[in-house]
N, CA, C and O of each residue as an XYZ file, in Angstrom:
652
protein
N       5.775     47.803    122.414
C       6.305     46.985    121.347
C       7.234     45.929    121.961
O       7.985     46.226    122.890
N       7.181     44.717    121.448
C       8.020     43.635    121.953
C       9.450     43.767    121.426
O       9.700     44.390    120.394
N      10.371     43.163    122.163
C      11.784     43.280    121.833
C      12.106     42.728    120.443
O      12.884     43.338    119.710
N      11.530     41.602    120.073
C      11.803     41.008    118.751
C      11.413     41.971    117.627
O      12.155     42.148    116.661
N      10.243     42.587    117.769
C       9.772     43.527    116.746
C      10.682     44.761    116.685
O      10.998     45.263    115.606
N      11.087     45.228    117.845
C      11.963     46.409    117.895
C      13.311     46.110    117.223
O      13.861     46.967    116.531
N      13.840     44.905    117.424
C      15.100     44.523    116.779
C      14.943     44.527    115.263
O      15.807     45.033    114.546
N      13.837     43.962    114.776
C      13.576     43.959    113.331
C      13.474     45.373    112.766
O      13.960     45.642    111.668
N      12.839     46.277    113.518
C      12.758     47.674    113.078
C      14.126     48.342    113.060
O      14.445     49.083    112.131
N      14.928     48.086    114.075
C      16.248     48.706    114.188
C      17.235     48.193    113.137
O      18.199     48.885    112.811
N      17.010     47.004    112.609
C      17.904     46.460    111.581
C      17.867     47.285    110.299
O      18.881     47.403    109.610
N      16.711     47.856    109.973
C      16.546     48.719    108.794
C      17.129     48.094    107.530
O      17.993     48.686    106.883
N      16.667     46.922    107.186
C      17.083     46.183    105.987
C      18.576     45.838    105.963
O      19.149     45.649    104.890
N      19.195     45.756    107.115
C      20.589     45.328    107.217
C      20.618     43.938    107.835
O      19.674     43.526    108.509
N      21.685     43.237    107.603
C      21.834     41.936    108.253
C      22.403     42.161    109.655
O      23.091     43.157    109.876
N      22.137     41.274    110.596
C      22.653     41.446    111.965
C      24.176     41.558    112.032
O      24.707     42.175    112.956
N      24.885     40.971    111.065
C      26.351     41.027    111.053
C      26.885     42.428    110.788
O      28.033     42.723    111.121
N      26.063     43.304    110.189
C      26.479     44.660    109.834
C      26.228     45.684    110.939
O      26.790     46.779    110.904
N      25.410     45.349    111.897
C      24.970     46.303    112.918
C      26.053     46.502    113.978
O      26.572     45.535    114.535
N      26.392     47.773    114.253
C      27.373     48.086    115.298
C      26.708     48.726    116.515
O      27.250     48.662    117.618
N      25.533     49.346    116.325
C      24.787     49.968    117.416
C      23.346     49.503    117.371
O      22.732     49.427    116.306
N      22.812     49.190    118.554
C      21.430     48.720    118.635
C      20.778     49.334    119.868
O      21.231     49.116    120.991
N      19.707     50.104    119.652
C      18.994     50.763    120.746
C      17.605     50.140    120.855
O      16.772     50.267    119.958
N      17.381     49.462    121.982
C      16.108     48.773    122.217
C      15.365     49.377    123.410
O      14.568     48.691    124.050
N      15.610     50.620    123.706
C      15.013     51.282    124.870
C      13.487     51.281    124.805
O      12.889     51.414    123.738
N      12.881     51.128    125.976
C      11.432     51.255    126.185
C      10.586     50.204    125.466
O       9.378     50.395    125.324
N      11.175     49.117    125.013
C      10.351     48.040    124.465
C      10.115     47.013    125.584
O      10.724     47.111    126.649
N       9.260     46.059    125.354
C       8.947     45.078    126.393
C       9.632     43.750    126.121
O       9.621     43.244    124.999
N      10.225     43.196    127.163
C      10.770     41.849    127.027
C       9.843     40.887    127.778
O       9.288     41.232    128.821
N       9.687     39.699    127.243
C       8.769     38.719    127.818
C       9.468     37.978    128.958
O      10.598     37.516    128.801
N       8.811     37.867    130.080
C       9.323     37.176    131.273
C      10.647     37.743    131.779
O      11.409     37.030    132.431
N      10.927     38.987    131.497
C      12.131     39.628    132.001
C      13.422     39.157    131.354
O      14.500     39.381    131.904
N      13.336     38.510    130.198
C      14.534     37.996    129.531
C      14.686     38.583    128.137
O      13.728     39.078    127.543
N      15.911     38.516    127.630
C      16.233     39.038    126.300
C      15.679     38.101    125.240
O      15.841     36.884    125.324
N      15.022     38.682    124.240
C      14.478     37.891    123.132
C      14.840     38.529    121.803
O      14.792     39.750    121.656
N      15.203     37.694    120.834
C      15.477     38.180    119.492
C      16.920     38.588    119.254
O      17.313     38.807    118.109
N      17.696     38.691    120.283
C      19.114     39.033    120.166
C      19.905     37.731    120.193
O      19.755     36.926    121.112
N      20.755     37.526    119.171
C      21.487     36.255    119.103
C      22.937     36.472    118.691
O      23.385     37.609    118.545
N      23.661     35.383    118.506
C      25.092     35.430    118.204
C      25.422     36.007    116.825
O      26.594     36.238    116.530
N      24.434     36.241    115.987
C      24.707     36.785    114.648
C      25.083     38.268    114.688
O      25.568     38.806    113.692
N      24.868     38.928    115.816
C      25.241     40.336    115.970
C      26.720     40.423    116.363
O      27.051     40.903    117.447
N      27.597     39.960    115.485
C      29.024     39.835    115.788
C      29.759     41.166    115.875
O      30.757     41.265    116.590
N      29.297     42.187    115.172
C      29.984     43.480    115.122
C      29.412     44.497    116.109
O      29.823     45.658    116.099
N      28.490     44.093    116.944
C      27.810     45.004    117.862
C      28.787     45.574    118.887
O      29.442     44.829    119.616
N      28.877     46.918    118.936
C      29.770     47.606    119.867
C      29.010     48.364    120.940
O      29.533     48.587    122.032
N      27.772     48.766    120.637
C      26.948     49.506    121.588
C      25.560     48.892    121.627
O      24.925     48.704    120.589
N      25.090     48.579    122.833
C      23.760     48.001    123.012
C      23.065     48.722    124.147
O      23.597     48.812    125.254
N      21.884     49.233    123.877
C      21.112     49.928    124.904
C      19.776     49.215    125.096
O      18.983     49.073    124.165
N      19.555     48.774    126.329
C      18.288     48.143    126.705
C      17.783     48.799    127.983
O      17.595     48.136    129.002
N      17.569     50.102    127.916
C      17.093     50.859    129.074
C      15.576     50.771    129.158
O      14.874     50.885    128.153
N      15.085     50.565    130.374
C      13.646     50.550    130.652
C      12.900     49.519    129.807
O      11.915     49.846    129.144
N      13.376     48.272    129.835
C      12.716     47.195    129.089
C      12.184     46.103    130.022
O      11.783     45.034    129.561
N      12.179     46.372    131.340
C      11.726     45.424    132.359
C      12.556     44.144    132.360
O      12.027     43.052    132.566
N      13.835     44.284    132.134
C      14.764     43.154    132.092
C      15.144     42.751    133.514
O      15.543     43.592    134.320
N      15.016     41.451    133.817
C      15.384     40.981    135.152
C      16.527     39.977    135.114
O      17.111     39.667    136.153
N      16.854     39.464    133.932
C      17.887     38.441    133.816
C      18.731     38.662    132.561
O      18.233     39.078    131.515
N      20.015     38.373    132.701
C      20.926     38.449    131.561
C      21.307     37.057    131.071
O      22.247     36.908    130.290
N      20.584     36.043    131.524
C      20.913     34.649    131.197
C      20.889     34.374    129.693
O      21.683     33.568    129.207
N      20.004     35.019    128.956
C      19.883     34.764    127.516
C      20.673     35.760    126.660
O      20.428     35.885    125.460
N      21.613     36.458    127.278
C      22.463     37.373    126.534
C      23.415     36.565    125.658
O      24.117     35.691    126.167
N      23.456     36.837    124.350
C      24.374     36.086    123.475
C      25.814     36.554    123.644
O      26.068     37.581    124.273
N      26.739     35.811    123.089
C      28.150     36.219    123.109
C      28.326     37.402    122.177
O      28.051     37.314    120.980
N      28.785     38.505    122.736
C      29.002     39.740    121.977
C      30.432     40.197    122.246
O      30.668     41.071    123.080
N      31.370     39.605    121.541
C      32.794     39.829    121.803
C      33.267     41.249    121.537
O      34.232     41.693    122.158
N      32.625     41.966    120.644
C      33.066     43.328    120.311
C      32.310     44.401    121.088
O      32.587     45.590    120.931
N      31.364     43.994    121.921
C      30.552     44.951    122.672
C      31.417     45.732    123.657
O      32.127     45.147    124.475
N      31.349     47.067    123.569
C      32.122     47.926    124.461
C      31.234     48.689    125.434
O      31.615     48.909    126.584
N      30.049     49.093    124.977
C      29.151     49.871    125.829
C      27.819     49.148    125.962
O      27.220     48.717    124.977
N      27.372     49.027    127.213
C      26.105     48.353    127.496
C      25.294     49.209    128.456
O      25.723     49.488    129.575
N      24.137     49.614    128.010
C      23.226     50.458    128.779
C      22.078     49.584    129.288
O      21.276     49.089    128.496
N      22.000     49.393    130.604
C      20.949     48.558    131.203
C      20.188     49.318    132.288
O      19.666     48.697    133.214
N      20.116     50.619    132.196
C      19.478     51.413    133.249
C      17.970     51.208    133.288
O      17.346     50.844    132.291
N      17.401     51.449    134.467
C      15.956     51.423    134.709
C      15.307     50.088    134.364
O      14.259     50.045    133.719
N      15.931     49.011    134.794
C      15.369     47.663    134.658
C      15.168     47.095    136.054
O      15.229     47.838    137.034
N      14.930     45.800    136.165
C      14.725     45.178    137.474
C      15.763     44.085    137.729
O      15.463     43.053    138.328
N      16.985     44.332    137.265
C      18.086     43.384    137.446
C      18.555     43.445    138.892
O      18.795     44.528    139.426
N      18.685     42.281    139.527
C      19.164     42.250    140.908
C      20.395     41.365    141.066
O      21.002     41.343    142.137
N      20.770     40.642    140.029
C      21.941     39.768    140.113
C      22.226     39.130    138.768
O      21.680     39.536    137.742
N      23.095     38.118    138.788
C      23.425     37.396    137.560
C      24.361     38.139    136.637
O      24.365     37.891    135.431
N      25.152     39.042    137.175
C      26.046     39.846    136.350
C      27.288     39.083    135.893
O      28.028     39.562    135.034
N      27.520     37.898    136.460
C      28.687     37.103    136.060
C      28.623     36.697    134.591
O      29.653     36.381    133.995
N      27.448     36.701    134.008
C      27.267     36.388    132.584
C      28.049     37.377    131.716
O      28.581     37.006    130.669
N      28.114     38.624    132.152
C      28.802     39.657    131.372
C      30.282     39.356    131.211
O      30.873     39.675    130.179
N      30.883     38.747    132.217
C      32.315     38.455    132.160
C      32.654     37.488    131.032
O      33.692     37.628    130.386
N      31.798     36.524    130.797
C      32.085     35.547    129.743
C      31.505     35.924    128.388
O      32.082     35.579    127.356
N      30.378     36.621    128.369
C      29.721     36.940    127.094
C      30.184     38.250    126.471
O      30.111     38.415    125.253
N      30.656     39.180    127.288
C      31.077     40.503    126.792
C      32.460     40.843    127.343
O      32.574     41.716    128.203
N      33.505     40.183    126.873
C      34.840     40.351    127.462
C      35.483     41.716    127.228
O      36.406     42.078    127.958
N      35.033     42.483    126.242
C      35.651     43.777    125.925
C      34.828     44.966    126.409
O      35.013     46.082    125.922
N      33.947     44.748    127.334
C      33.075     45.790    127.860
C      33.892     46.850    128.600
O      34.714     46.524    129.457
N      33.656     48.128    128.261
C      34.352     49.216    128.947
C      33.386     50.180    129.629
O      33.816     50.991    130.448
N      32.100     50.114    129.316
C      31.103     50.992    129.927
C      29.864     50.178    130.232
O      29.353     49.466    129.368
N      29.380     50.279    131.455
C      28.183     49.558    131.873
C      27.363     50.457    132.769
O      27.859     50.930    133.792
N      26.116     50.700    132.404
C      25.227     51.529    133.219
C      24.167     50.626    133.827
O      23.358     50.035    133.112
N      24.176     50.520    135.160
C      23.204     49.709    135.892
C      22.311     50.561    136.788
O      21.636     50.022    137.666
N      22.291     51.857    136.590
C      21.503     52.730    137.462
C      20.016     52.432    137.318
O      19.529     52.100    136.237
N      19.315     52.557    138.429
C      17.875     52.345    138.427
C      17.460     50.889    138.443
O      16.306     50.583    138.142
N      18.370     49.971    138.785
C      18.048     48.556    138.900
C      17.857     48.193    140.366
O      17.952     49.060    141.234
N      17.593     46.941    140.649
C      17.342     46.500    142.017
C      18.568     45.879    142.665
O      18.452     44.928    143.439
N      19.729     46.408    142.355
C      20.965     45.926    142.956
C      21.078     46.553    144.338
O      21.095     47.777    144.474
N      21.154     45.710    145.360
C      21.121     46.210    146.731
C      22.498     46.466    147.321
O      22.652     47.370    148.142
N      23.500     45.694    146.923
C      24.838     45.941    147.449
C      25.886     45.666    146.380
O      25.609     45.032    145.362
N      27.065     46.145    146.625
C      28.129     46.047    145.630
C      28.692     44.635    145.489
O      29.436     44.369    144.546
N      28.358     43.732    146.395
C      28.841     42.356    146.250
C      28.249     41.709    144.999
O      28.825     40.769    144.452
N      27.118     42.204    144.553
C      26.499     41.720    143.319
C      27.371     42.047    142.116
O      27.384     41.306    141.133
N      28.087     43.141    142.190
C      28.919     43.608    141.089
C      30.313     42.955    141.109
O      31.081     43.107    140.158
N      30.633     42.242    142.172
C      31.953     41.619    142.293
C      32.274     40.672    141.143
O      33.442     40.499    140.795
N      31.267     40.064    140.557
C      31.486     39.151    139.432
C      32.180     39.846    138.274
O      32.889     39.205    137.498
N      31.982     41.145    138.153
C      32.601     41.900    137.061
C      34.105     42.049    137.243
O      34.822     42.313    136.278
N      34.585     41.884    138.457
C      36.021     42.008    138.725
C      36.814     40.891    138.060
O      38.025     41.018    137.877
N      36.157     39.815    137.700
C      36.830     38.691    137.061
C      37.041     38.911    135.565
O      37.707     38.117    134.901
N      36.483     39.964    135.054
C      36.586     40.205    133.619
C      38.026     40.440    133.213
O      38.821     40.997    133.971
N      38.344     40.014    132.027
C      39.695     40.141    131.473
C      40.167     41.590    131.495
O      41.334     41.864    131.774
N      39.265     42.507    131.201
C      39.623     43.917    131.159
C      40.036     44.435    132.524
O      40.891     45.316    132.612
N      39.451     43.912    133.589
C      39.829     44.345    134.926
C      41.218     43.815    135.273
O      41.994     44.486    135.953
N      41.520     42.620    134.805
C      42.828     42.047    135.079
C      43.921     42.838    134.391
O      45.047     42.900    134.886
N      43.606     43.442    133.255
C      44.576     44.245    132.512
C      44.668     45.664    133.046
O      45.389     46.490    132.486
N      43.959     45.952    134.105
C      43.946     47.273    134.749
C      43.349     48.355    133.869
O      43.625     49.538    134.066
N      42.531     47.960    132.895
C      41.834     48.965    132.106
C      40.684     49.493    132.930
O      40.112     48.779    133.754
N      40.356     50.724    132.707
C      39.267     51.311    133.471
C      37.929     50.916    132.879
O      37.747     50.921    131.661
N      37.011     50.579    133.740
C      35.646     50.316    133.318
C      34.761     51.304    134.045
O      34.795     51.397    135.272
N      33.993     52.017    133.310
C      33.099     52.987    133.925
C      31.812     52.268    134.279
O      31.042     51.876    133.401
N      31.589     52.101    135.557
C      30.406     51.409    136.048
C      29.548     52.431    136.764
O      29.941     52.955    137.806
N      28.416     52.707    136.232
C      27.551     53.734    136.785
C      26.488     53.068    137.652
O      25.749     52.194    137.198
N      26.432     53.494    138.888
C      25.411     52.976    139.792
C      24.939     54.144    140.636
O      25.745     54.789    141.308
N      23.658     54.422    140.611
C      23.120     55.614    141.233
C      23.403     55.694    142.723
O      23.734     56.769    143.223
N      23.283     54.591    143.445
C      23.484     54.639    144.883
C      24.905     55.052    145.220
O      25.120     55.812    146.165
N      25.870     54.567    144.467
C      27.259     54.942    144.701
C      27.450     56.435    144.483
O      28.155     57.101    145.241
N      26.815     56.947    143.442
C      26.952     58.365    143.141
C      26.388     59.200    144.293
O      26.967     60.219    144.669
N      25.253     58.763    144.851
C      24.669     59.498    145.974
C      25.600     59.470    147.176
O      25.774     60.486    147.849
N      26.204     58.310    147.454
C      27.121     58.201    148.585
C      28.309     59.123    148.405
O      28.735     59.784    149.352
N      28.851     59.173    147.184
C      29.991     60.045    146.915
C      29.629     61.506    147.135
O      30.404     62.270    147.712
N      28.428     61.892    146.664
C      27.992     63.277    146.839
C      27.859     63.612    148.324
O      28.277     64.682    148.768
N      27.263     62.670    149.100
C      27.106     62.892    150.537
C      28.455     63.049    151.220
O      28.632     63.934    152.056
N      29.407     62.191    150.866
C      30.736     62.276    151.466
C      31.396     63.599    151.124
O      32.030     64.225    151.974
N      31.243     64.027    149.863
C      31.824     65.292    149.439
C      31.213     66.451    150.222
O      31.931     67.358    150.643
N      29.878     66.429    150.424
C      29.206     67.487    151.179
C      29.677     67.495    152.623
O      29.888     68.560    153.203
N      29.846     66.295    153.214
C      30.315     66.209    154.593
C      31.721     66.800    154.721
O      32.015     67.520    155.675
N      32.591     66.487    153.746
C      33.943     67.035    153.773
C      33.909     68.564    153.701
O      34.661     69.247    154.396
N      33.024     69.086    152.848
C      32.907     70.532    152.719
C      32.418     71.146    154.026
O      32.920     72.189    154.443
N      31.437     70.507    154.682
C      30.934     71.018    155.958
C      32.034     71.001    157.013
O      32.187     71.946    157.788
N      32.798     69.910    157.028
C      33.882     69.804    158.003
C      34.933     70.896    157.765
O      35.453     71.479    158.717
N      35.240     71.169    156.491
C      36.203     72.229    156.186
C      35.687     73.577    156.680
O      36.431     74.375    157.249
N      34.377     73.816    156.446
C      33.787     75.079    156.883
C      33.857     75.198    158.405
O      34.190     76.264    158.924
N      33.550     74.132    159.118
C      33.598     74.164    160.578
C      35.023     74.389    161.063
O      35.250     75.147    162.006
N      35.979     73.731    160.419
C      37.376     73.908    160.809
C      37.807     75.353    160.599
O      38.524     75.913    161.429
N      37.379     75.960    159.500
C      37.729     77.356    159.253
C      37.113     78.262    160.308
O      37.741     79.219    160.760
N      35.865     77.951    160.701
C      35.206     78.747    161.729
C      35.939     78.627    163.056
O      36.129     79.621    163.757
N      36.350     77.412    163.402
C      37.072     77.190    164.653
C      38.411     77.930    164.617
O      38.803     78.564    165.597
N      39.107     77.845    163.483
C      40.398     78.519    163.366
C      40.249     80.034    163.484
O      41.054     80.689    164.146
N      39.226     80.586    162.847
C      39.029     82.036    162.937
C      38.626     82.427    164.360
O      39.023     83.493    164.831
N      37.858     81.603    165.046
C      37.484     81.853    166.429
C      38.734     81.850    167.316
O      38.886     82.704    168.190
N      39.620     80.889    167.083
C      40.871     80.817    167.844
C      41.716     82.069    167.609
O      42.299     82.601    168.553
N      41.791     82.538    166.387
C      42.546     83.767    166.085
C      41.956     84.962    166.837
O      42.690     85.771    167.405
N      40.626     85.063    166.833
C      39.958     86.169    167.527
C      40.235     86.112    169.023
O      40.477     87.137    169.660
N      40.196     84.899    169.578
C      40.477     84.758    171.007
C      41.892     85.215    171.328
O      42.112     85.895    172.330
N      42.850     84.847    170.489
C      44.237     85.263    170.702
C      44.384     86.781    170.634
O      45.117     87.383    171.419
N      43.670     87.394    169.675
C      43.735     88.863    169.557
C      43.228     89.526    170.838
O      43.859     90.444    171.363
N      42.086     89.053    171.334
C      41.508     89.618    172.548
C      42.408     89.376    173.746
O      42.514     90.221    174.635
N      43.059     88.214    173.765
C      43.937     87.897    174.887
C      45.171     88.783    174.857
O      45.680     89.161    175.912
N      45.659     89.119    173.681
C      46.859     89.953    173.582
C      46.572     91.402    173.959
O      47.486     92.122    174.363
N      45.321     91.844    173.836
C      44.964     93.216    174.160
C      44.773     93.429    175.651
O      44.812     94.564    176.127
N      44.573     92.373    176.375
C      44.304     92.557    177.806
C      45.523     92.425    178.651
O      45.444     92.556    179.872
């Protein structure tokens, strides 16, 4: 189903000004861009566009009240600076499963007003999560090795004291 049709279905006889949540998951967007979403969605607080083959956020309308944005499993690789100007009150952003290769792509989000106010923004990125898990496992292994070395040293001291 195309994105425009999915938006019409999700409206459920409501006007776009009344909608606070919009879930457009698994629909198709044409040419990797947003279609059918416009500035009339003034009250939108949650928007989910997971797995819609989205590659660009260039046509994202101004959504001043948007707090949560779900963009997982798309083909976005850049252009995140649009979020800073179009969604100034964003507090949650999921970019997992996209084609973002390094964190310098996400640096544009640091300019957001919310970051300047030191508010926390939960930014989910799968690669970062994997790195954190690996680091945690390495720390645990190192602790285990240190404990083994310490217990070995204690045993050596015991044997040395007996002789």
